[in-house]
C-alpha positions as CSV (number, residue, x, y, z in Angstrom):
1,X,57.7,-266.8,-86.0
2,X,58.0,-267.7,-89.7
3,X,56.8,-271.1,-90.7
4,X,60.2,-271.7,-92.4
5,X,62.1,-271.0,-89.2
6,X,59.8,-273.4,-87.2
7,X,60.3,-276.0,-89.9
8,X,64.1,-275.5,-89.7
9,X,64.1,-275.9,-86.0
10,X,62.0,-279.1,-86.3
11,X,64.4,-280.5,-88.8
12,X,67.4,-279.7,-86.7
13,X,65.7,-281.4,-83.7
14,X,65.0,-284.5,-85.8
15,X,68.7,-284.6,-87.0
16,X,70.0,-284.1,-83.5
17,X,67.8,-286.9,-82.1
18,X,68.8,-289.3,-84.9
19,X,72.5,-288.5,-84.3
20,X,72.3,-289.1,-80.6
21,X,70.5,-292.4,-81.1
22,X,73.2,-293.5,-83.5
23,X,76.4,-292.6,-81.6
24,X,78.4,-295.7,-82.4
25,X,81.9,-295.4,-83.9
26,X,82.1,-295.9,-87.6
27,X,85.1,-296.1,-90.0
28,X,85.0,-293.4,-92.7
29,X,87.1,-293.6,-95.8
30,X,87.3,-290.7,-98.2
31,X,89.9,-290.7,-101.0
32,X,93.1,-291.4,-99.0
33,X,91.8,-290.6,-95.5
34,X,90.7,-293.3,-93.1
35,X,89.1,-292.2,-89.8
36,X,87.2,-293.8,-87.0
37,X,84.6,-291.3,-85.7
38,X,81.3,-291.2,-84.0
39,X,78.4,-291.7,-86.4
40,X,76.5,-288.9,-84.5
41,X,79.3,-286.5,-85.4
42,X,79.3,-287.6,-89.0
43,X,75.5,-286.9,-89.2
44,X,75.8,-283.5,-87.6
45,X,78.7,-282.4,-89.7
46,X,76.9,-283.5,-92.9
47,X,73.8,-281.6,-91.8
48,X,75.9,-278.5,-91.1
49,X,77.6,-278.7,-94.5
50,X,74.2,-279.2,-96.2
51,X,72.8,-276.1,-94.4
52,X,75.9,-274.0,-95.5
53,X,75.5,-275.1,-99.1
54,X,71.8,-274.2,-99.1
55,X,72.5,-270.9,-97.5
56,X,75.1,-270.0,-100.1
57,X,72.8,-271.0,-103.0
58,X,69.9,-269.0,-101.6
59,X,72.2,-266.0,-101.0
60,X,73.2,-266.1,-104.7
61,X,69.6,-266.2,-105.7
62,X,68.7,-263.4,-103.3
63,X,71.5,-261.2,-104.7
64,X,70.2,-261.9,-108.3
65,X,66.7,-261.0,-107.3
66,X,67.9,-257.8,-105.6
67,X,69.6,-256.8,-108.9
68,X,66.4,-257.4,-110.8
69,X,64.4,-255.3,-108.3
70,X,66.9,-252.5,-108.5
71,X,66.8,-252.5,-112.3
72,X,63.0,-252.6,-112.3
73,X,62.9,-249.6,-109.9
74,X,65.2,-247.7,-112.1
75,X,63.0,-248.5,-115.2
76,X,59.8,-247.5,-113.3
77,X,61.4,-244.2,-112.3
78,X,62.4,-243.4,-115.9
79,X,59.0,-244.3,-117.1
80,X,57.3,-242.1,-114.5
81,X,59.5,-239.2,-115.5
82,X,58.6,-239.8,-119.2
83,X,55.0,-240.0,-118.2
84,X,55.1,-236.7,-116.5
85,X,56.8,-235.1,-119.5
86,X,54.2,-236.4,-121.8
87,X,51.4,-235.2,-119.6
88,X,52.9,-231.7,-119.6
89,X,53.1,-231.8,-123.4
90,X,49.5,-232.9,-123.6
91,X,48.4,-230.1,-121.4
92,X,50.4,-227.6,-123.4
93,X,48.8,-228.9,-126.7
94,X,45.3,-228.8,-125.2
95,X,45.8,-225.2,-124.0
96,X,46.8,-224.3,-127.6
97,X,43.6,-225.9,-128.9
98,X,41.4,-224.0,-126.4
99,X,42.9,-220.6,-127.2
100,X,41.0,-218.7,-129.9
101,X,42.7,-218.9,-133.2
102,X,44.6,-215.9,-134.2
103,X,43.6,-214.7,-137.7
104,X,45.8,-212.2,-139.4
105,X,44.0,-209.9,-141.7
106,X,45.8,-208.1,-144.5
107,X,45.1,-204.4,-145.2
108,X,43.5,-205.4,-148.5
109,X,41.1,-207.8,-146.8
110,X,40.0,-205.1,-144.4
111,X,38.9,-202.8,-147.2
112,X,36.7,-205.4,-148.9
């Protein structure tokens, strides 16, 4: 198991134990709403909303990193193709250097 998964399970267990031990009813006021609800439920709902927000933010970061990786792979592929082309040009030029030079002799030069 991943250490992050184990840490998440441990955190969930701590939140659940805390919520169970604090199960008294509390009055919640939010803008115009007034509700009397179990404190345990408030704690668990808050933890769930926090987990959802963290998941969405990490998903966005993951998608951005995947885009960077995709662009990097495309760049690497293009550079590898360019490298292969340059190597073939180098081999061609080296083969020209190794070939004996062709000297053209005019008819006048032959008679000298």
